[in-house]
C-alpha positions as a Markdown table, in Angstrom:
| # | Residue | x | y | z |
|---|---|---|---|---|
| 1 | Met | 107.3 | 92.7 | 80.2 |
| 2 | Pro | 108.0 | 96.2 | 81.6 |
| 3 | Leu | 105.5 | 98.9 | 80.6 |
| 4 | Asp | 106.0 | 102.4 | 79.2 |
| 5 | Glu | 106.8 | 104.5 | 82.3 |
| 6 | Thr | 105.2 | 107.6 | 80.9 |
| 7 | Asn | 101.9 | 105.9 | 80.4 |
| 8 | Pro | 101.7 | 102.7 | 82.5 |
| 9 | Gln | 98.9 | 100.4 | 81.6 |
| 10 | Val | 97.8 | 98.8 | 84.8 |
| 11 | Gly | 95.2 | 96.0 | 84.7 |
| 12 | Pro | 94.1 | 92.9 | 86.7 |
| 13 | Gly | 97.2 | 91.0 | 85.6 |
| 14 | Ser | 99.7 | 93.7 | 86.6 |
| 15 | Val | 102.3 | 93.2 | 89.3 |
| 16 | Ala | 103.7 | 96.1 | 91.3 |
| 17 | Ser | 107.1 | 96.2 | 92.8 |
| 18 | Leu | 109.0 | 98.9 | 94.7 |
| 19 | Pro | 111.9 | 100.8 | 93.0 |
| 20 | Leu | 115.0 | 101.0 | 95.1 |
| 21 | Asn | 114.7 | 104.7 | 95.5 |
| 22 | Val | 111.2 | 104.6 | 97.2 |
| 23 | Lys | 111.0 | 105.9 | 100.7 |
| 24 | Ile | 108.3 | 104.9 | 103.1 |
| 25 | Arg | 107.5 | 106.7 | 106.3 |
| 26 | Asn | 104.9 | 106.1 | 109.0 |
| 27 | His | 104.2 | 109.2 | 111.1 |
| 28 | Arg | 101.4 | 109.5 | 113.6 |
| 29 | Gly | 99.3 | 106.9 | 111.8 |
| 30 | Thr | 99.9 | 108.3 | 108.4 |
| 31 | Thr | 101.8 | 106.5 | 105.6 |
| 32 | Val | 103.8 | 108.6 | 103.2 |
| 33 | Val | 105.6 | 107.1 | 100.2 |
| 34 | Gly | 107.7 | 108.7 | 97.6 |
| 35 | Gly | 110.4 | 108.5 | 95.0 |
| 36 | Tyr | 112.9 | 111.1 | 93.8 |
| 37 | Glu | 110.4 | 113.8 | 93.0 |
| 38 | His | 106.9 | 112.9 | 94.3 |
| 39 | Phe | 105.5 | 112.0 | 97.6 |
| 40 | Phe | 102.0 | 110.7 | 98.4 |
| 41 | Glu | 100.1 | 110.5 | 101.7 |
| 42 | Leu | 98.2 | 107.3 | 101.5 |
| 43 | Thr | 94.7 | 106.8 | 102.9 |
| 44 | Gly | 94.2 | 104.0 | 105.3 |
| 45 | Ser | 92.9 | 101.7 | 102.6 |
| 46 | Ala | 95.6 | 102.7 | 100.1 |
| 47 | Ala | 98.2 | 102.0 | 102.8 |
| 48 | His | 96.7 | 98.5 | 103.4 |
| 49 | Ile | 97.0 | 97.9 | 99.6 |
| 50 | Trp | 100.5 | 99.2 | 99.6 |
| 51 | Arg | 101.5 | 96.7 | 102.3 |
| 52 | Gln | 100.4 | 93.9 | 99.9 |
| 53 | Ile | 102.9 | 94.8 | 97.2 |
| 54 | Asp | 105.5 | 92.1 | 97.1 |
| 55 | Gly | 106.6 | 92.0 | 93.4 |
| 56 | Lys | 104.7 | 88.7 | 92.9 |
| 57 | Arg | 101.0 | 89.3 | 93.6 |
| 58 | Thr | 98.9 | 90.6 | 90.7 |
| 59 | Val | 96.3 | 93.3 | 91.1 |
| 60 | Thr | 93.7 | 90.5 | 91.1 |
| 61 | Asp | 95.5 | 88.6 | 93.9 |
| 62 | Ile | 95.7 | 91.7 | 96.1 |
| 63 | Ala | 92.0 | 92.5 | 95.3 |
| 64 | Gly | 91.0 | 89.0 | 96.4 |
| 65 | Leu | 92.8 | 89.4 | 99.7 |
| 66 | Ile | 91.2 | 92.8 | 100.4 |
| 67 | Ala | 87.7 | 91.8 | 99.2 |
| 68 | Glu | 87.8 | 88.7 | 101.4 |
| 69 | Glu | 89.1 | 90.5 | 104.5 |
| 70 | Tyr | 86.5 | 93.3 | 104.2 |
| 71 | Asp | 83.7 | 91.3 | 102.6 |
| 72 | Ile | 83.4 | 93.7 | 99.7 |
| 73 | Asp | 83.0 | 93.4 | 95.9 |
| 74 | Arg | 86.2 | 92.2 | 94.3 |
| 75 | Glu | 85.7 | 94.0 | 91.0 |
| 76 | Ser | 85.4 | 97.4 | 92.8 |
| 77 | Val | 88.6 | 96.6 | 94.7 |
| 78 | Val | 90.4 | 95.8 | 91.4 |
| 79 | Gln | 89.3 | 99.2 | 89.9 |
| 80 | Asp | 90.6 | 101.0 | 93.0 |
| 81 | Ile | 93.9 | 99.2 | 92.9 |
| 82 | Val | 94.3 | 99.9 | 89.2 |
| 83 | Glu | 93.7 | 103.6 | 89.8 |
| 84 | Leu | 96.1 | 103.7 | 92.7 |
| 85 | Phe | 98.9 | 101.8 | 91.0 |
| 86 | Thr | 98.5 | 103.9 | 87.8 |
| 87 | Glu | 99.0 | 107.1 | 89.7 |
| 88 | Leu | 101.9 | 105.8 | 91.7 |
| 89 | Ala | 103.5 | 104.3 | 88.5 |
| 90 | Gln | 103.2 | 107.6 | 86.6 |
| 91 | His | 105.3 | 109.2 | 89.4 |
| 92 | Asp | 107.8 | 106.4 | 89.6 |
| 93 | Val | 106.8 | 105.3 | 93.1 |
| 94 | Val | 106.0 | 101.7 | 91.9 |
| 95 | Asn | 107.2 | 99.6 | 89.0 |
| 96 | Ile | 104.5 | 97.8 | 87.0 |
| 97 | Val | 105.0 | 94.6 | 84.9 |
| 98 | Gln | 102.5 | 92.2 | 83.4 |
| 99 | Asp | 102.4 | 88.7 | 84.9 |
| 100 | Asp | 102.8 | 86.7 | 81.7 |
| 101 | Ser | 103.3 | 83.4 | 83.7 |
| 102 | Arg | 99.6 | 83.0 | 84.5 |
| 103 | Gly | 98.6 | 83.2 | 80.8 |
């Protein structure tokens, strides 16, 4: 189910996908992403999370991958991803839906 674009509610079961208008540029080790109006320079960790967006993985799935790779607390990673996806969704740089299939 799509979420209210003006106030996206991102949680552990949310799935991010990329709108067709999103541009991604890597320049001198920096990743910049943007839509029609807003561009964001991603930190190294945010860029790594960005690369995990496939329209299928939930926030929890991505957090599990990151937590295992870096041997860090999964719940902290979930919170970081929720914050990142919320900001990007508010500026139409990602689409957010809830994964109702995992019930």
